[in-house]
MIPAKOL-431059 format. One record per residue: y negated, z, x negated of N, C-alpha, C in turn; residue number from 1; residue in one letter. Coordinates in nm, 4 decimals, decimal comma, m for minus. Layout:
BEGIN
npy; npz; npx; capy; capz; capx; cpy; cpz; cpx; n; res
Y; Z; X; Y; Z; X; Y; Z; X; NUM; A
...
***
This chain:
BEGIN
npy; npz; npx; capy; capz; capx; cpy; cpz; cpx; n; res
9,6800; 3,7055; m14,3649; 9,7109; 3,5435; m14,3123; 9,8463; 3,5143; m14,3465; 1; M
9,8986; 3,5649; m14,4609; 10,0226; 3,5425; m14,5003; 10,1618; 3,5960; m14,4261; 2; E
10,1025; 3,7220; m14,4105; 10,2286; 3,8103; m14,3021; 10,1654; 3,8171; m14,1857; 3; D
10,2470; 3,7584; m14,0778; 10,1833; 3,7600; m13,9601; 10,2976; 3,8373; m13,8723; 4; R
10,3326; 3,9592; m13,9198; 10,4522; 4,0075; m13,8386; 10,4109; 4,1450; m13,8162; 5; T
10,4564; 4,2059; m13,7100; 10,4082; 4,3624; m13,6737; 10,5458; 4,4058; m13,6036; 6; I
10,5585; 4,5383; m13,6393; 10,6537; 4,6121; m13,5790; 10,6503; 4,6045; m13,3956; 7; S
10,7644; 4,6415; m13,3409; 10,7678; 4,6368; m13,2118; 10,6925; 4,7948; m13,1713; 8; F
10,6965; 4,8782; m13,2539; 10,6102; 5,0116; m13,2175; 10,4764; 4,9757; m13,2497; 9; T
10,4379; 4,9022; m13,3621; 10,3031; 4,8911; m13,3586; 10,2354; 4,7959; m13,2547; 10; G
10,2935; 4,6998; m13,1949; 10,2466; 4,6100; m13,0957; 10,2430; 4,6722; m12,9744; 11; C
10,3496; 4,7586; m12,9537; 10,3249; 4,8572; m12,8134; 10,2049; 4,9444; m12,8429; 12; I
10,1987; 4,9982; m12,9476; 10,1077; 5,1062; m12,9664; 9,9407; 5,0237; m12,9497; 13; T
9,9465; 4,9224; m13,0247; 9,8131; 4,8313; m13,0124; 9,7823; 4,7840; m12,8759; 14; R
9,8908; 4,7722; m12,7772; 9,8661; 4,7268; m12,6382; 9,8405; 4,8524; m12,5847; 15; F
9,9055; 4,9710; m12,5920; 9,8511; 5,0963; m12,5354; 9,7236; 5,1167; m12,5420; 16; F
9,6563; 5,1374; m12,6819; 9,5219; 5,1483; m12,6925; 9,4206; 5,0644; m12,6306; 17; L
9,4914; 4,9292; m12,6334; 9,3518; 4,8248; m12,5878; 9,3637; 4,8581; m12,4374; 18; A
9,4797; 4,8693; m12,3564; 9,4586; 4,8947; m12,2130; 9,3631; 5,0215; m12,1936; 19; C
9,3833; 5,1220; m12,2796; 9,2884; 5,2514; m12,2340; 9,1624; 5,2014; m12,2535; 20; I
9,0982; 5,1340; m12,3430; 8,9650; 5,0878; m12,4008; 8,8990; 5,0167; m12,2927; 21; F
9,0068; 4,8840; m12,2713; 8,9227; 4,7913; m12,1772; 8,9308; 4,8504; m12,0122; 22; V
9,0255; 4,9341; m11,9757; 8,9960; 4,9885; m11,8217; 8,8907; 5,0598; m11,8292; 23; V
8,8496; 5,1865; m11,9595; 8,7583; 5,2649; m11,9708; 8,5987; 5,2009; m11,9675; 24; A
8,6025; 5,0603; m12,0292; 8,4857; 5,0058; m12,0532; 8,4481; 4,9418; m11,9062; 25; E
8,5744; 4,9143; m11,8124; 8,5265; 4,8506; m11,7131; 8,4563; 4,9449; m11,6150; 26; T
8,5325; 5,0618; m11,5947; 8,4374; 5,1805; m11,5029; 8,3232; 5,2277; m11,5751; 27; F
8,3208; 5,2119; m11,7152; 8,2075; 5,2728; m11,7692; 8,0930; 5,1872; m11,7547; 28; M
8,0992; 5,0645; m11,7427; 7,9844; 4,9565; m11,6997; 7,9593; 5,0028; m11,5484; 29; L
8,0634; 5,0352; m11,4700; 8,0062; 5,0842; m11,3153; 7,9383; 5,2146; m11,3223; 30; A
7,9743; 5,2973; m11,4001; 7,8864; 5,4174; m11,4034; 7,7481; 5,4248; m11,4469; 31; L
7,7359; 5,3063; m11,5309; 7,6149; 5,2820; m11,6003; 7,5252; 5,2143; m11,5067; 32; M
7,5737; 5,1205; m11,4211; 7,5009; 5,0796; m11,2899; 7,4450; 5,1825; m11,2303; 33; S
7,5254; 5,2824; m11,2016; 7,4784; 5,4008; m11,1112; 7,3530; 5,5019; m11,1950; 34; Y
7,3886; 5,4655; m11,3053; 7,2874; 5,5514; m11,3808; 7,1296; 5,4826; m11,3890; 35; D
7,1742; 5,3377; m11,3718; 7,0405; 5,2816; m11,3700; 6,9599; 5,2764; m11,2113; 36; R
7,0521; 5,3267; m11,1413; 7,0238; 5,3242; m10,9752; 6,9532; 5,4841; m10,9715; 37; F
6,9819; 5,5799; m11,0460; 6,9396; 5,6795; m11,0347; 6,7835; 5,6889; m11,1005; 38; V
6,7876; 5,6155; m11,2097; 6,6677; 5,6088; m11,3062; 6,5524; 5,5460; m11,2295; 39; A
6,5735; 5,4423; m11,1508; 6,5101; 5,3626; m11,0763; 6,4626; 5,4153; m10,9311; 40; V
6,5909; 5,4819; m10,8468; 6,5654; 5,5288; m10,7154; 6,4860; 5,6725; m10,7290; 41; Y
6,5364; 5,7549; m10,8273; 6,5075; 5,9117; m10,8528; 6,4455; 5,9362; m10,9925; 42; H
6,3362; 5,8649; m11,0398; 6,2903; 5,8699; m11,1443; 6,2853; 6,0184; m11,1927; 43; P
6,1967; 6,1080; m11,1148; 6,1552; 6,2537; m11,1559; 6,2977; 6,3310; m11,1163; 44; L
6,3703; 6,2863; m11,0485; 6,4859; 6,3884; m11,0635; 6,6360; 6,3527; m11,1416; 45; L
6,5939; 6,2239; m11,2335; 6,6751; 6,1674; m11,3319; 6,7852; 6,2634; m11,4069; 46; Y
6,6889; 6,3840; m11,4621; 6,7591; 6,4544; m11,5815; 6,8411; 6,5607; m11,4874; 47; T
6,8017; 6,6027; m11,3681; 6,8824; 6,6996; m11,3058; 7,0071; 6,6465; m11,2245; 48; V
7,0096; 6,5098; m11,1691; 7,0872; 6,4324; m11,1238; 7,2185; 6,4026; m11,2168; 49; I
7,1495; 6,3358; m11,3210; 7,2589; 6,3009; m11,4576; 7,2181; 6,3996; m11,5268; 50; M
7,3147; 6,5127; m11,4846; 7,3194; 6,6472; m11,5884; 7,4151; 6,6196; m11,6945; 51; S
7,4358; 6,6746; m11,8051; 7,5380; 6,6828; m11,9025; 7,6475; 6,6987; m11,8335; 52; Q
7,6785; 6,7692; m11,7833; 7,8336; 6,7897; m11,6841; 7,8676; 6,6963; m11,6103; 53; K
7,7714; 6,6398; m11,5342; 7,8036; 6,5264; m11,4518; 7,8569; 6,3870; m11,5371; 54; L
7,7762; 6,3484; m11,6458; 7,8182; 6,2840; m11,7440; 7,9401; 6,3002; m11,8115; 55; C
7,9517; 6,4290; m11,8457; 8,0926; 6,4256; m11,9081; 8,2188; 6,4265; m11,7907; 56; A
8,1916; 6,4942; m11,6870; 8,3035; 6,4658; m11,6090; 8,3396; 6,3130; m11,5495; 57; S
8,2102; 6,2381; m11,5522; 8,2452; 6,0975; m11,5326; 8,2984; 6,0074; m11,6461; 58; L
8,2793; 6,0495; m11,7782; 8,3030; 6,0221; m11,8857; 8,5046; 6,0383; m11,8979; 59; V
8,4799; 6,1760; m11,8497; 8,6577; 6,2247; m11,8807; 8,7515; 6,1512; m11,7569; 60; A
8,6668; 6,1309; m11,6422; 8,7399; 6,0594; m11,5433; 8,7799; 5,9251; m11,5626; 61; G
8,6602; 5,8556; m11,6225; 8,7050; 5,6982; m11,6734; 8,8039; 5,7061; m11,7852; 62; T
8,8194; 5,8101; m11,8557; 8,9191; 5,7705; m11,9608; 9,0519; 5,8342; m11,9175; 63; Y
9,0333; 5,9321; m11,8285; 9,1911; 5,9581; m11,7669; 9,2495; 5,8528; m11,6736; 64; T
9,1649; 5,7736; m11,5978; 9,2243; 5,6432; m11,5502; 9,2794; 5,5779; m11,6426; 65; W
9,1700; 5,5486; m11,7288; 9,2425; 5,4518; m11,8298; 9,3957; 5,4672; m11,9025; 66; G
9,3802; 5,6019; m11,9297; 9,5333; 5,6543; m11,9812; 9,6337; 5,6385; m11,9248; 67; I
9,5988; 5,6738; m11,7818; 9,7126; 5,6593; m11,6848; 9,7609; 5,5278; m11,6484; 68; V
9,6576; 5,4399; m11,6559; 9,6745; 5,2685; m11,6253; 9,7412; 5,2406; m11,7594; 69; S
9,7284; 5,2805; m11,8509; 9,7934; 5,2219; m11,9829; 9,9306; 5,2662; m12,0012; 70; S
9,9553; 5,4095; m11,9689; 10,0934; 5,4722; m11,9531; 10,1974; 5,4047; m11,8632; 71; L
10,1060; 5,3614; m11,7529; 10,2118; 5,3150; m11,6608; 10,2551; 5,1404; m11,6858; 72; T
10,1501; 5,1016; m11,7532; 10,2036; 4,9530; m11,7982; 10,2726; 4,9330; m11,9210; 73; L
10,2445; 5,0243; m12,0069; 10,3359; 5,0641; m12,1077; 10,4884; 5,1000; m12,0805; 74; T
10,4821; 5,1658; m11,9816; 10,6357; 5,2243; m11,9569; 10,7060; 5,1082; m11,9117; 75; Y
10,6337; 5,0341; m11,8177; 10,7331; 4,9107; m11,7426; 10,7429; 4,7989; m11,8643; 76; F
10,6662; 4,7937; m12,0025; 10,6821; 4,7050; m12,0744; 10,8212; 4,7485; m12,1547; 77; V
10,8208; 4,8669; m12,1843; 10,9038; 4,9228; m12,2538; 11,0437; 4,9313; m12,2019; 78; L
11,0597; 4,9206; m12,0546; 11,1797; 4,8982; m11,9851; 11,2346; 4,7524; m11,9710; 79; E
11,1740; 4,6513; m12,0445; 11,2315; 4,5234; m12,0537; 11,3297; 4,5166; m12,1725; 80; L
11,4065; 4,4237; m12,1609; 11,5253; 4,4260; m12,2602; 11,4601; 4,2976; m12,3638; 81; S
11,4384; 4,3333; m12,4816; 11,4012; 4,2273; m12,5786; 11,5122; 4,1814; m12,6788; 82; F
11,5677; 4,0742; m12,6862; 11,6711; 4,0161; m12,7714; 11,6295; 3,8646; m12,8429; 83; C
11,7136; 3,8372; m12,9451; 11,6887; 3,6931; m12,9861; 11,5516; 3,7171; m13,0906; 84; G
11,4850; 3,6076; m13,0992; 11,3650; 3,6106; m13,1645; 11,2544; 3,6267; m13,1251; 85; S
11,1804; 3,7221; m13,1222; 11,0977; 3,7922; m13,0754; 10,9473; 3,7338; m13,1257; 86; N
10,9019; 3,6011; m13,0930; 10,7902; 3,5438; m13,1644; 10,7112; 3,5532; m13,0501; 87; V
10,5728; 3,6063; m13,0554; 10,4799; 3,6022; m12,9295; 10,3817; 3,5073; m12,9794; 88; I
10,3359; 3,4325; m12,8815; 10,2305; 3,3247; m12,9134; 10,0882; 3,3777; m12,8942; 89; N
10,0704; 3,4745; m12,9745; 9,9300; 3,5709; m12,9451; 9,9060; 3,6371; m13,0738; 90; D
9,7906; 3,7015; m13,1148; 9,7712; 3,7634; m13,2465; 9,7006; 3,9464; m13,2125; 91; F
9,7253; 3,9773; m13,0613; 9,6718; 4,0719; m13,0291; 9,7517; 4,1653; m12,8963; 92; V
9,8718; 4,1233; m12,8970; 9,9592; 4,1743; m12,8271; 9,9369; 4,1979; m12,6781; 93; C
9,8678; 4,0694; m12,6077; 9,8367; 4,0795; m12,5073; 9,9575; 4,0910; m12,4033; 94; E
9,9183; 4,1511; m12,2777; 10,0461; 4,1779; m12,2067; 10,1224; 4,0260; m12,1739; 95; H
10,0430; 3,9412; m12,1531; 10,0880; 3,8222; m12,1004; 10,2106; 3,7515; m12,2104; 96; S
10,1271; 3,7771; m12,3179; 10,2413; 3,7386; m12,4278; 10,3634; 3,8064; m12,4604; 97; A
10,3770; 3,9598; m12,4378; 10,4567; 4,0279; m12,4642; 10,5840; 4,0199; m12,3658; 98; I
10,5223; 4,0135; m12,2245; 10,6211; 3,9675; m12,1235; 10,6747; 3,8337; m12,1063; 99; I
10,6655; 3,7533; m12,2128; 10,6925; 3,5960; m12,2247; 10,8296; 3,5880; m12,3058; 100; S
10,8683; 3,7214; m12,3911; 10,9632; 3,7066; m12,4651; 11,0894; 3,7767; m12,4362; 101; V
11,0918; 3,8819; m12,3566; 11,1937; 3,9517; m12,2818; 11,3211; 3,8573; m12,2395; 102; P
11,4427; 3,9236; m12,2542; 11,5365; 3,8957; m12,1845; 11,5653; 3,9240; m12,0327; 103; C
11,5300; 4,0085; m11,9847; 11,5141; 4,0474; m11,8534; 11,4194; 4,0066; m11,7895; 104; S
11,4065; 4,0257; m11,6292; 11,3264; 3,9683; m11,5529; 11,1614; 4,0427; m11,5672; 105; D
11,0572; 4,0038; m11,6283; 10,9473; 4,0777; m11,6267; 10,8501; 4,0812; m11,5050; 106; P
10,8891; 4,0429; m11,3636; 10,8241; 4,0087; m11,2892; 10,7504; 4,1475; m11,2123; 107; S
10,8254; 4,2656; m11,2256; 10,7657; 4,3903; m11,1806; 10,6681; 4,4380; m11,2808; 108; V
10,6770; 4,4121; m11,4206; 10,5660; 4,4328; m11,5307; 10,4215; 4,3448; m11,5052; 109; S
10,4438; 4,2263; m11,4605; 10,3576; 4,0990; m11,4155; 10,2975; 4,1684; m11,2859; 110; Q
10,3523; 4,2021; m11,2041; 10,2600; 4,2399; m11,0853; 10,1983; 4,3607; m11,1017; 111; M
10,2724; 4,4438; m11,1670; 10,1847; 4,5538; m11,1579; 10,0656; 4,5707; m11,2446; 112; L
10,0646; 4,4575; m11,3736; 9,9441; 4,4374; m11,3983; 9,8340; 4,3572; m11,3486; 113; C
9,8795; 4,2867; m11,2452; 9,7874; 4,2042; m11,1517; 9,7162; 4,2859; m11,0620; 114; F
9,8137; 4,3996; m11,0199; 9,7597; 4,4529; m10,9156; 9,6671; 4,5926; m10,9963; 115; I
9,6944; 4,6415; m11,1104; 9,5978; 4,7176; m11,1541; 9,4591; 4,6638; m11,1963; 116; I
9,4756; 4,5334; m11,2534; 9,3817; 4,4397; m11,3130; 9,2777; 4,4216; m11,1794; 117; T
9,3377; 4,3793; m11,0500; 9,2813; 4,3479; m10,9361; 9,1728; 4,4599; m10,8941; 118; I
9,2485; 4,6044; m10,8822; 9,1962; 4,7069; m10,8389; 9,0650; 4,7475; m10,9422; 119; F
9,1131; 4,7346; m11,0648; 8,9681; 4,7856; m11,1357; 8,8770; 4,6870; m11,1453; 120; D
8,8854; 4,5548; m11,1144; 8,7804; 4,4650; m11,1146; 8,7209; 4,4805; m10,9827; 121; E
8,7829; 4,4881; m10,8938; 8,7419; 4,4964; m10,7518; 8,6598; 4,6145; m10,7165; 122; V
8,6995; 4,7313; m10,7777; 8,6473; 4,8524; m10,7544; 8,5086; 4,8739; m10,8370; 123; S
8,5112; 4,8298; m10,9659; 8,4417; 4,8443; m11,0535; 8,3072; 4,7445; m11,0181; 124; S
8,3362; 4,6147; m10,9674; 8,2444; 4,5352; m10,9524; 8,1623; 4,5504; m10,8038; 125; L
8,2496; 4,6101; m10,7224; 8,2039; 4,6788; m10,5931; 8,0804; 4,7793; m10,6227; 126; F
8,0943; 4,8565; m10,7084; 8,0174; 4,9804; m10,7334; 7,9021; 4,9041; m10,7861; 127; I
7,9057; 4,7987; m10,8862; 7,7918; 4,7534; m10,9583; 7,6983; 4,6919; m10,8658; 128; I
7,7866; 4,5902; m10,7809; 7,6954; 4,5146; m10,6939; 7,6295; 4,5917; m10,5969; 129; L
7,6845; 4,6907; m10,5202; 7,6313; 4,7960; m10,4257; 7,4907; 4,8779; m10,4732; 130; S
7,5214; 4,9138; m10,6357; 7,4027; 4,9708; m10,6833; 7,2736; 4,9191; m10,7088; 131; T
7,3378; 4,7939; m10,7840; 7,1973; 4,6855; m10,7766; 7,1447; 4,6042; m10,6628; 132; Y
7,2070; 4,6146; m10,5639; 7,1645; 4,5724; m10,4128; 7,0339; 4,6911; m10,3746; 133; I
7,0968; 4,8109; m10,4162; 7,0077; 4,9261; m10,3726; 6,8674; 4,9252; m10,4767; 134; S
6,9071; 4,9029; m10,6040; 6,8098; 4,9016; m10,7051; 6,6882; 4,7738; m10,6705; 135; I
6,7469; 4,6735; m10,6338; 6,6816; 4,5601; m10,5920; 6,5776; 4,5756; m10,4800; 136; F
6,6325; 4,6296; m10,3683; 6,5468; 4,6751; m10,2515; 6,4741; 4,7903; m10,3070; 137; V
6,4639; 4,8730; m10,3936; 6,3836; 5,0115; m10,4226; 6,2568; 4,8997; m10,5094; 138; T
6,3065; 4,8343; m10,5825; 6,1993; 4,7618; m10,7080; 6,1333; 4,6825; m10,6217; 139; V
6,1817; 4,6158; m10,5261; 6,0811; 4,4936; m10,4260; 5,9804; 4,5898; m10,3562; 140; V
6,0065; 4,6918; m10,3193; 5,9255; 4,7865; m10,2404; 5,7993; 4,8325; m10,3204; 141; K
5,8313; 4,8598; m10,4597; 5,7534; 4,9121; m10,5358; 5,6065; 4,8536; m10,5237; 142; M
5,4857; 4,9126; m10,5223; 5,3382; 4,8459; m10,5203; 5,3018; 4,7992; m10,6422; 143; P
5,3422; 4,8472; m10,7545; 5,3102; 4,8063; m10,8814; 5,3759; 4,7171; m10,9559; 144; S
5,3251; 4,6114; m10,9906; 5,3513; 4,4926; m11,0532; 5,4332; 4,5418; m11,2012; 145; T
5,3641; 4,5863; m11,2751; 5,4115; 4,6700; m11,4035; 5,5178; 4,7530; m11,3495; 146; G
5,5497; 4,8079; m11,2728; 5,6410; 4,9166; m11,2368; 5,7686; 4,8221; m11,2107; 147; G
5,7530; 4,7326; m11,1329; 5,8608; 4,6401; m11,0984; 5,9388; 4,5773; m11,2300; 148; R
5,8577; 4,5234; m11,3483; 5,8829; 4,4730; m11,4471; 5,9557; 4,5687; m11,5374; 149; Q
5,9085; 4,7044; m11,5510; 5,9738; 4,8142; m11,6156; 6,1147; 4,8401; m11,5492; 150; K
6,1204; 4,8183; m11,4084; 6,2643; 4,8672; m11,3501; 6,3394; 4,7628; m11,3757; 151; A
6,3117; 4,6367; m11,3628; 6,4008; 4,5124; m11,4187; 6,4564; 4,5140; m11,5806; 152; F
6,3360; 4,5372; m11,6322; 6,4004; 4,5338; m11,7699; 6,4954; 4,6219; m11,8254; 153; S
6,4979; 4,7431; m11,7663; 6,5869; 4,8470; m11,7702; 6,7475; 4,8352; m11,7354; 154; T
6,7463; 4,7167; m11,6486; 6,8664; 4,6893; m11,6183; 6,9058; 4,5308; m11,6535; 155; C
6,8525; 4,4726; m11,7490; 6,8702; 4,3536; m11,8073; 6,9932; 4,3844; m11,8920; 156; T
6,9657; 4,4631; m11,9767; 7,0872; 4,4551; m12,0871; 7,1977; 4,5032; m12,0209; 157; S
7,2217; 4,5758; m11,9162; 7,3386; 4,6218; m11,8457; 7,3985; 4,4967; m11,7865; 158; H
7,3191; 4,4327; m11,7226; 7,3700; 4,2944; m11,6478; 7,4097; 4,2033; m11,7424; 159; L
7,3528; 4,1847; m11,8645; 7,4238; 4,1135; m11,9420; 7,5694; 4,1318; m12,0098; 160; T
7,5727; 4,2960; m12,0465; 7,7133; 4,3201; m12,0710; 7,7925; 4,2967; m11,9382; 161; S
7,7576; 4,3471; m11,8399; 7,8637; 4,3167; m11,7055; 7,8809; 4,1722; m11,7035; 162; V
7,8054; 4,0877; m11,7313; 7,8250; 3,9277; m11,7154; 7,9272; 3,8874; m11,8003; 163; T
7,8891; 3,9261; m11,9365; 7,9729; 3,8789; m12,0414; 8,1444; 3,9655; m12,0269; 164; I
8,1512; 4,0892; m12,0067; 8,2508; 4,1395; m12,0158; 8,3471; 4,0963; m11,8695; 165; F
8,3020; 4,1160; m11,7717; 8,3633; 4,0801; m11,6557; 8,4149; 3,9454; m11,6318; 166; H
8,2987; 3,8560; m11,6620; 8,3440; 3,6979; m11,6762; 8,4451; 3,6798; m11,7802; 167; G
8,4579; 3,7655; m11,8812; 8,5965; 3,6900; m11,9677; 8,7195; 3,7795; m11,9025; 168; T
8,7143; 3,8852; m11,8657; 8,8335; 3,9460; m11,7992; 8,8802; 3,8858; m11,6905; 169; V
8,7883; 3,8196; m11,5666; 8,8061; 3,7422; m11,4549; 8,8837; 3,6278; m11,5101; 170; L
8,8003; 3,5530; m11,6087; 8,8696; 3,4199; m11,6685; 8,9954; 3,4251; m11,7118; 171; F
9,0179; 3,5325; m11,8008; 9,1378; 3,5339; m11,8861; 9,2687; 3,5851; m11,7777; 172; L
9,2517; 3,6494; m11,7045; 9,3500; 3,6887; m11,6072; 9,3901; 3,6064; m11,4946; 173; Y
9,2750; 3,4980; m11,4827; 9,3097; 3,3848; m11,3594; 9,3610; 3,2777; m11,4314; 174; C
9,3759; 3,2698; m11,5474; 9,4382; 3,1651; m11,6086; 9,5970; 3,1747; m11,6014; 175; V
9,6550; 3,0446; m11,5566; 9,7868; 3,0304; m11,5197; 9,8912; 3,0639; m11,6519; 176; P
9,9925; 3,1486; m11,6311; 10,0706; 3,1445; m11,7255; 10,1572; 3,0115; m11,7899; 177; N
10,0834; 2,9452; m11,8540; 10,1644; 2,8518; m11,9251; 10,1414; 2,8043; m12,0374; 178; S
10,2270; 2,7228; m12,0976; 10,2038; 2,6859; m12,2521; 10,0988; 2,6368; m12,2952; 179; K
10,0236; 2,5349; m12,2076; 9,8861; 2,4998; m12,2380; 9,7908; 2,5532; m12,2209; 180; N
9,7885; 2,6679; m12,1843; 9,6778; 2,7859; m12,1833; 9,6903; 2,9003; m12,2812; 181; T
9,7826; 2,8926; m12,3738; 9,8015; 3,0052; m12,4684; 9,6864; 3,0010; m12,5388; 182; W
9,6234; 2,8908; m12,5805; 9,5045; 2,8905; m12,6627; 9,3641; 2,9687; m12,6342; 183; L
9,3851; 2,9205; m12,4769; 9,2481; 2,9912; m12,3905; 9,2825; 3,1673; m12,3775; 184; I
9,4191; 3,1777; m12,3669; 9,4493; 3,3397; m12,3431; 9,4059; 3,4224; m12,5058; 185; V
9,4346; 3,3344; m12,5982; 9,4143; 3,3980; m12,7357; 9,2814; 3,4234; m12,7672; 186; K
9,2086; 3,3093; m12,7184; 9,0731; 3,3094; m12,7454; 9,0184; 3,4243; m12,6635; 187; V
9,0371; 3,4128; m12,5255; 8,9794; 3,5114; m12,4288; 9,0108; 3,6575; m12,4753; 188; G
9,1221; 3,6681; m12,5209; 9,1551; 3,8280; m12,5988; 9,0829; 3,9078; m12,6764; 189; S
9,0575; 3,7920; m12,7794; 8,9783; 3,8352; m12,9137; 8,8263; 3,8478; m12,8378; 190; V
8,7905; 3,7523; m12,7616; 8,6576; 3,7621; m12,7035; 8,6289; 3,9109; m12,6522; 191; F
8,7059; 3,9845; m12,5505; 8,6820; 4,0891; m12,4845; 8,7284; 4,2011; m12,5494; 192; Y
8,8061; 4,2108; m12,6538; 8,8587; 4,3153; m12,7537; 8,7730; 4,2997; m12,8813; 193; T
8,6885; 4,2166; m12,9181; 8,6346; 4,2227; m13,0457; 8,4978; 4,1713; m13,0413; 194; V
8,4563; 4,0525; m12,9677; 8,3206; 4,0012; m12,9542; 8,2053; 4,0653; m12,8743; 195; V
8,2766; 4,1242; m12,7485; 8,1970; 4,1781; m12,6463; 8,1793; 4,3204; m12,6930; 196; I
8,2765; 4,4138; m12,7351; 8,2250; 4,5461; m12,8187; 8,1274; 4,5084; m12,9353; 197; P
8,1283; 4,4177; m12,9938; 8,0531; 4,3809; m13,1179; 7,8907; 4,3809; m13,0385; 198; M
7,8923; 4,3048; m12,9533; 7,7696; 4,2515; m12,8878; 7,6787; 4,3586; m12,8168; 199; L
7,7657; 4,4768; m12,7464; 7,7282; 4,5500; m12,6812; 7,5885; 4,6415; m12,7557; 200; N
7,6061; 4,7002; m12,8837; 7,4939; 4,7599; m12,9366; 7,3599; 4,6675; m12,9699; 201; P
7,4012; 4,5390; m12,9963; 7,3051; 4,4296; m13,0205; 7,1969; 4,4559; m12,8867; 202; L
7,2892; 4,4225; m12,7960; 7,2226; 4,3999; m12,6204; 7,1361; 4,4919; m12,5943; 203; I
7,1947; 4,6371; m12,6128; 7,1112; 4,7446; m12,5923; 6,9890; 4,8320; m12,6722; 204; Y
7,0424; 4,7857; m12,8057; 6,9368; 4,8626; m12,9054; 6,8399; 4,7724; m12,9353; 205; S
6,8265; 4,6355; m12,9194; 6,7500; 4,5502; m12,9613; 6,6472; 4,5316; m12,8642; 206; L
6,6631; 4,6231; m12,7403; 6,5479; 4,6225; m12,6613; 6,4714; 4,7458; m12,6810; 207; R
6,5378; 4,8456; m12,7569; 6,4359; 4,9702; m12,7823; 6,3378; 4,9434; m12,8811; 208; N
6,2365; 5,0072; m12,8406; 6,1057; 4,9840; m12,9450; 6,0989; 5,0241; m13,0738; 209; K
6,1818; 5,1304; m13,0980; 6,2147; 5,2101; m13,2216; 6,2750; 5,1172; m13,2897; 210; H
6,3743; 5,0500; m13,2521; 6,4647; 4,9292; m13,3249; 6,3888; 4,8285; m13,3570; 211; V
6,3269; 4,7694; m13,2753; 6,2319; 4,6908; m13,2821; 6,1361; 4,6825; m13,4185; 212; K
6,0840; 4,7952; m13,4247; 5,9865; 4,8262; m13,5275; 6,0687; 4,8203; m13,6435; 213; E
6,1643; 4,9235; m13,6643; 6,2391; 4,9414; m13,7817; 6,2798; 4,8021; m13,8214; 214; S
6,3386; 4,7102; m13,7606; 6,3975; 4,5842; m13,7843; 6,3005; 4,5008; m13,8357; 215; F
6,1640; 4,5162; m13,7768; 6,0442; 4,4313; m13,8174; 5,9925; 4,4968; m13,9483; 216; R
6,0065; 4,6162; m13,9602; 5,9451; 4,6665; m14,1118; 6,0761; 4,6335; m14,2040; 217; K
6,1753; 4,5623; m14,1805; 6,3024; 4,5765; m14,2583; 6,2658; 4,4271; m14,2946; 218; L
6,2425; 4,3267; m14,2357; 6,2162; 4,1807; m14,2270; 6,0931; 4,1644; m14,3090; 219; M
6,0016; 4,2692; m14,3203; 5,8804; 4,2523; m14,4201; 5,9249; 4,2708; m14,5478; 220; N
6,0184; 4,3491; m14,5550; 6,0534; 4,3831; m14,7081; 6,1806; 4,2832; m14,7553; 221; Q
6,1667; 4,1989; m14,7959; 6,2626; 4,1133; m14,8358; 6,3459; 4,1427; m14,9870; 222; P
6,2760; 4,2037; m15,0354; 6,3371; 4,2632; m15,1668; 6,4392; 4,3437; m15,1414; 223; T
6,4574; 4,4060; m15,0156; 6,5783; 4,4848; m14,9814; 6,6972; 4,4208; m14,9794; 224; L
6,6994; 4,2903; m14,9197; 6,8192; 4,2084; m14,9238; 6,8539; 4,1869; m15,0481; 225; F
6,7979; 4,1841; m15,1627; 6,8338; 4,1501; m15,2793; 6,8935; 4,2524; m15,3668; 226; C
***
């Protein structure tokens, strides 16, 4: 709280790493929707279709695109000229905060960030939407009520993460770049970089029977908390 400074190299490094993980999570959520689709549509062939080799390839592809996107955005940020007092109205080195302080024109970097963001959001949401439409059609055709409930329950956690993450990113990047909205930008930045990753384990694990049982046993032993 006392020292609110960060080196230029540290700020750019933080921005570079954040870009990689945000882009990776965007497409990881899309891949997880495909995983849910295979689990519902081909339950008996799930382990064959979603093999370890395929999963490794999908994860590698996701992080590769994240690195490429991050390198591109970081390069154009480094091409800007910074002079005078470099004080940014942010605490996570958000792209909109960094490009607000250079002396040179940041329009190219700003447009590139917008294009990459739109591409990532549209493509990932298209995958999620198309897979869940197929899941919904498949579930509706199930004759068993219990089967339908089980199929929907497997998708609830993922849909919760998708709604929170994509809702925050879309809201953050739809905010006009003006002085009146810096508070919203800062809150949104912290939300999708800290709050959502922290919530993801809770969203998924609390639906697990073993986790529920362990948590119930822990709560029944109050002396452990002392």
